[in-house]
C-alpha positions in Angstrom: -7.0 -6.6 -27.3 -3.8 -8.5 -27.9 -2.8 -12.1 -27.1 -1.0 -10.7 -24.1 -4.3 -9.5 -22.6 -5.5 -13.1 -22.1 -6.0 -14.0 -18.4 -4.8 -17.5 -17.9 -5.6 -19.3 -14.7 -2.2 -20.7 -13.5 -3.5 -22.3 -10.3 -3.2 -26.1 -9.9 -0.2 -26.1 -12.3 2.4 -26.1 -9.5 3.2 -22.5 -10.4 5.9 -21.1 -8.2 4.7 -17.6 -8.9 1.1 -18.2 -8.0 1.1 -21.2 -5.7 4.3 -20.9 -3.6 3.6 -17.5 -1.9 2.7 -19.2 1.4 6.0 -21.0 1.5 8.0 -17.9 0.4 6.1 -15.0 2.1 4.2 -16.8 4.8 0.9 -15.7 3.2 -1.2 -17.5 0.6 -3.7 -14.9 -0.5 -1.3 -12.6 -2.3 -1.2 -10.9 -5.7 2.0 -12.3 -7.2 4.3 -9.9 -9.0 7.6 -11.3 -7.6 9.3 -14.2 -9.3 10.6 -13.5 -12.9 8.3 -15.4 -15.1 5.5 -14.1 -17.3 1.8 -14.7 -17.3 1.7 -15.2 -21.0 1.7 -18.2 -23.3 4.8 -18.7 -25.4 4.6 -18.4 -29.2 2.0 -20.7 -30.8 4.8 -22.3 -32.8 6.5 -23.4 -29.6 3.3 -24.9 -28.2 2.6 -26.7 -31.5 6.2 -28.1 -31.6 5.8 -29.4 -28.1 2.4 -31.0 -28.9 3.8 -32.6 -32.0 6.7 -34.1 -30.1 4.4 -35.3 -27.3 2.1 -36.9 -29.9 5.0 -39.1 -31.1 4.8 -40.8 -27.7 8.3 -42.1 -27.2 10.6 -40.1 -25.0 14.0 -41.9 -24.9 17.4 -40.4 -24.6 17.7 -37.3 -26.8 20.7 -35.4 -28.2 20.9 -31.8 -29.3 20.3 -31.9 -33.1 22.1 -29.7 -35.6 18.9 -27.9 -36.3 18.7 -26.6 -32.7 22.3 -25.4 -32.8 21.7 -23.6 -36.1 18.5 -21.9 -34.7 20.6 -20.6 -31.7 23.4 -19.4 -34.0 21.0 -17.6 -36.4 19.1 -16.0 -33.5 22.3 -14.6 -31.9 23.5 -13.2 -35.2 20.2 -11.6 -36.2 19.2 -10.2 -32.8 22.6 -9.2 -31.5 25.0 -9.1 -34.5 27.3 -11.7 -33.0 28.6 -14.5 -35.3 29.1 -17.6 -33.2 30.0 -21.2 -34.2 27.8 -24.0 -33.1 30.9 -25.8 -31.7 31.0 -23.1 -29.0 27.7 -24.1 -27.4 27.4 -26.0 -24.2 24.0 -26.8 -22.8 22.8 -26.5 -19.2 19.4 -26.8 -17.5 19.6 -23.2 -16.5 21.8 -20.1 -16.2 22.2 -20.6 -12.5 23.6 -24.1 -13.1 26.0 -22.5 -15.6 27.1 -19.9 -13.1 27.8 -22.6 -10.5 29.6 -24.8 -13.1 31.8 -21.8 -14.0 32.6 -21.2 -10.4 33.6 -24.8 -9.9 35.5 -25.1 -13.2 37.6 -21.9 -13.1 38.2 -21.2 -9.4 39.2 -23.1 -6.3 37.7 -23.1 -2.8 38.7 -19.8 -1.1 39.2 -18.0 -4.4 37.7 -14.5 -4.8 34.8 -14.0 -7.2 33.6 -10.5 -8.1 30.1 -9.1 -8.5 28.4 -5.7 -8.5 25.5 -5.3 -6.1 22.6 -4.9 -6.1 22.4 -8.0 -8.3 20.5 -11.2 -9.0 20.6 -13.2 -5.7 22.0 -16.5 -7.1 25.2 -14.6 -7.9 25.9 -14.5 -4.2 24.5 -18.0 -3.6 26.6 -19.8 -6.2 29.8 -18.1 -4.9 29.1 -18.8 -1.2 27.7 -22.3 -1.7 30.8 -23.3 -3.5 33.0 -22.0 -0.7 34.4 -19.1 -2.6 34.7 -15.5 -1.4 32.2 -12.8 -2.6 34.0 -9.6 -3.6 31.6 -6.7 -4.2 32.2 -3.6 -6.3 28.8 -2.0 -5.8 27.1 0.0 -8.5 26.4 3.7 -8.1 22.9 4.9 -8.4 22.9 8.4 -10.0 19.7 10.2 -11.0 17.5 7.4 -12.3 20.1 4.8 -13.4 23.1 2.7 -12.3 26.7 3.5 -13.1 29.8 1.4 -12.7 32.3 2.5 -10.0 35.5 1.8 -12.0 37.8 2.7 -9.2 36.2 0.1 -6.8 36.0 -2.3 -9.7 39.7 -2.1 -10.4 40.6 -2.2 -6.7 38.6 -5.4 -6.4 40.4 -6.9 -9.4 43.7 -6.0 -7.9 42.8 -8.1 -4.8 43.1 -11.2 -6.9 39.6 -12.1 -8.2 39.6 -15.1 -10.5 36.1 -14.7 -11.9 33.7 -11.8 -12.5 30.0 -12.3 -12.7 28.5 -9.7 -15.1 24.7 -9.2 -15.3 23.7 -7.7 -18.7 20.9 -6.6 -19.0 21.1 -5.9 -15.3 18.7 -7.6 -12.9 17.2 -5.9 -10.9 18.1 -2.5 -12.1 17.2 -2.9 -15.8 20.4 -1.3 -17.2 21.5 -2.3 -20.7 25.2 -1.7 -20.5 26.7 0.4 -23.3 29.6 -0.6 -25.6 31.8 1.9 -23.8 31.0 0.5 -20.3 31.5 -3.1 -21.4 34.7 -2.3 -23.2 36.1 -0.6 -20.1 35.3 -3.4 -17.6 36.4 -6.0 -20.2 39.8 -4.4 -20.6 40.2 -4.3 -16.8 39.4 -7.9 -16.5 41.9 -8.8 -19.2 44.5 -6.6 -17.5 44.1 -8.4 -14.2 43.6 -11.9 -15.7 40.1 -12.2 -14.5 37.6 -14.4 -16.4 34.2 -13.1 -17.1 30.9 -14.9 -16.9 28.2 -12.8 -18.6 24.6 -13.6 -17.6 22.7 -12.4 -20.7 19.4 -14.2 -20.0 17.5 -10.9 -20.4 19.3 -10.0 -23.6 16.3 -10.3 -25.8 14.1 -8.2 -23.5 15.4 -4.8 -24.3 13.3 -1.7 -25.0 13.6 -0.4 -28.6 15.6 2.7 -27.9 18.4 0.6 -26.4 20.6 -2.2 -27.8 22.0 -5.3 -26.1 25.7 -5.9 -26.8 27.3 -9.3 -25.9 30.5 -8.4 -24.2 32.2 -11.3 -25.9 31.5 -9.8 -29.3 33.5 -6.6 -28.7 37.1 -7.9 -29.4 38.9 -11.1 -30.1 40.7 -10.9 -26.8 37.4 -10.6 -24.9 35.8 -13.4 -26.9 38.5 -15.7 -25.5 37.9 -14.5 -21.9 34.1 -14.7 -21.6 31.5 -17.4 -20.9 28.2 -16.0 -22.2 25.0 -17.5 -20.8 21.7 -17.2 -22.7 18.3 -19.0 -22.6 14.9 -18.9 -24.1 13.4 -19.1 -20.6 12.9 -15.4 -19.9 12.4 -14.3 -23.5 9.6 -16.8 -24.3 8.4 -17.8 -20.8 9.8 -21.3 -20.9 11.6 -21.5 -17.5 9.8 -24.7 -16.5 11.4 -26.5 -19.5 14.9 -25.8 -18.1 17.1 -25.2 -21.2 20.0 -22.7 -21.5 23.2 -22.3 -23.4 26.7 -21.3 -22.5 28.6 -19.8 -25.4 32.4 -20.4 -24.9 34.7 -19.7 -27.8 37.9 -20.5 -25.9 38.6 -24.2 -26.5 40.4 -24.8 -23.2 37.7 -23.0 -21.2 35.0 -24.9 -23.0 36.6 -28.2 -22.3 37.0 -27.3 -18.6 33.4 -26.3 -18.4 32.1 -29.4 -20.1 34.3 -31.7 -17.9 32.9 -30.0 -14.8 29.3 -30.6 -16.0 30.1 -34.3 -16.7 31.5 -34.7 -13.2 28.1 -33.5 -11.9 26.5 -36.3 -13.9 24.9 -34.0 -16.4 24.0 -35.6 -19.7 21.7 -33.5 -21.9 18.7 -31.2 -22.0 15.3 -32.8 -21.6 13.4 -33.6 -24.8 10.8 -30.9 -24.5 13.4 -28.3 -23.6 15.3 -29.0 -26.8 12.1 -28.9 -28.9 10.9 -25.7 -27.3 14.3 -24.0 -27.6 14.6 -24.7 -31.3 11.1 -23.6 -32.1 11.3 -20.4 -30.1 14.6 -19.3 -31.6 13.5 -20.3 -35.1 9.9 -19.0 -35.1 9.5 -16.7 -32.2 10.7 -13.3 -33.4 7.4 -11.8 -34.4 5.9 -12.8 -31.1 8.8 -11.2 -29.3 8.4 -7.9 -31.1 4.7 -7.8 -30.0 5.8 -8.7 -26.5 8.3 -5.8 -26.2 5.6 -3.4 -27.4 3.2 -4.7 -24.8 5.9 -4.5 -22.0 6.7 -0.9 -23.1 3.0 0.0 -22.6 2.9 -1.7 -19.2 6.1 0.1 -18.2 4.7 3.5 -19.2 1.4 2.8 -17.5 3.2 1.8 -14.2 5.5 4.9 -14.3 2.5 7.2 -14.8 0.6 5.5 -12.0 3.5 5.9 -9.6 4.0 9.6 -10.5 0.3 10.3 -10.0 -0.5 8.2 -6.9 2.8 7.4 -5.2 5.3 10.2 -6.0 7.5 9.2 -3.1 8.4 6.0 -4.9 10.8 6.5 -7.8 11.7 3.9 -10.4 15.2 3.2 -11.7 15.0 3.8 -15.4 14.2 0.4 -17.0 16.1 -0.1 -20.3 15.6 -3.8 -20.5 13.9 -6.7 -18.6 10.3 -6.8 -17.5 11.2 -5.8 -14.0 10.7 -2.5 -12.2 13.2 -1.6 -9.4 11.2 0.6 -7.1 13.0 3.0 -4.7 10.9 3.3 -1.6 13.5 4.9 0.7 11.7 8.3 0.8 8.8 6.5 2.6 11.0 6.3 5.7 10.1 2.6 6.3 12.5 -0.1 7.4 12.7 -3.1 5.1 10.6 -5.1 7.6 7.9 -2.4 7.9 7.9 -2.1 4.1 7.4 -5.9 3.8 4.7 -5.9 6.4 2.8 -3.1 4.7 2.9 -4.9 1.3 1.9 -8.2 2.6 -0.7 -7.2 5.3 -2.3 -4.1 3.9 -1.7 -4.6 0.1 -1.8 -8.4 -0.1 0.9 -7.9 -2.7 4.0 -10.1 -3.2 7.1 -8.2 -4.5 10.7 -9.2 -4.2 12.4 -7.4 -1.3 15.4 -5.4 -2.4 17.6 -6.6 0.4 17.8 -10.0 -1.4 20.0 -8.3 -4.0 22.8 -7.4 -1.6 24.2 -4.1 -0.4 22.4 -1.2 -2.1 19.1 -3.1 -2.3 17.8 -1.9 1.0 14.6 0.1 0.7 13.8 -1.2 -2.8 11.4 -3.7 -4.1 11.3 -5.5 -7.5 8.0 -5.7 -9.4 7.4 -8.0 -12.4 5.2 -6.3 -15.0 5.1 -9.2 -17.5 1.4 -9.8 -17.1 -1.9 -8.7 -18.6 -2.7 -5.0 -18.2 -5.6 -5.8 -15.9 -3.2 -7.8 -13.6 -0.8 -4.9 -13.6 -3.6 -2.4 -12.6 -4.6 -4.7 -9.8 -1.0 -4.9 -8.5 -0.5 -1.2 -8.6 -3.8 -0.6 -6.8 -2.6 -2.9 -4.1 0.7 -1.1 -3.9 -1.1 2.2 -3.4 -3.3 0.7 -0.7 -0.2 -0.7 1.1 1.9 2.4 1.0 -0.5 5.4 0.9 
């Protein structure tokens, strides 16, 4: 038994994952393996830091102390080999807010913004809701992993894209892009004067045979052309505390980004978000190493189960994240029939692949960041739904 085997009742905590299924799926009695948060407590050091701050009892306006900035700086250097300066850090309530802010700061209405589908749904939403044009250079699925279509990528850049939204590690496909892949797309963006926003929220959740590389760390030219977004929310299960960081070396870009935040009325992170972020980055590494081992075991169990019981379903090879991207196309079901089977027969809530844009049809996304018993229950329901 490990700390991650503990079954924690999340009902009556306003949990989106466990209590919003009626609103999202139209069914209340579902086993939730959809939204990307974990069913684990964060590191004990984080809980104790929050409790200590709460015990103080006064929660007035709070700034980001130097100790928090230093914790972030040390974490990025140790985990990813990237030396950053605390002056490069801008704070947001979440990475989605940072994406929207970048779209507003660095493009105008009607401008073209590039992405690679299938990809995290808010990429589409933040472009469209800010009245920009989505330009898609879809990824290629070969064997059991995604590849970049460089011809389509360059053609899209030639069409005049002002901003490229990169997802690394990739959600939902789990790819951890290599140095060679990142270098090539980075060079193309520089060639066509296209700014890069790199969503690296899953950067700490990488399986041990792979390595996350921040694209901004590759060359000096790229470091001046990238907004990198990180957060403790996925890594340490702190999404409800709403704290993230944009790392922007380029002084002009950083100023534009900050001014756009200020125009939105943004002031600072909330007190508990600051406290939790610092404690997690300062004291959470040992916990994270245990988590990755546990997720690796869950991943292997799920893959074996699928091979034995549902061989028609294949899984895109997960190199990072705690998400499995399941290819159900060989079942011959439409997206609607697949959804109905999962909800009505399996009583199982998974994310439909169609949410992730072209190339997502016939897929579902499963969150395996849960106790092993929860995973086993979800897989049993998947089998009942699709057998």
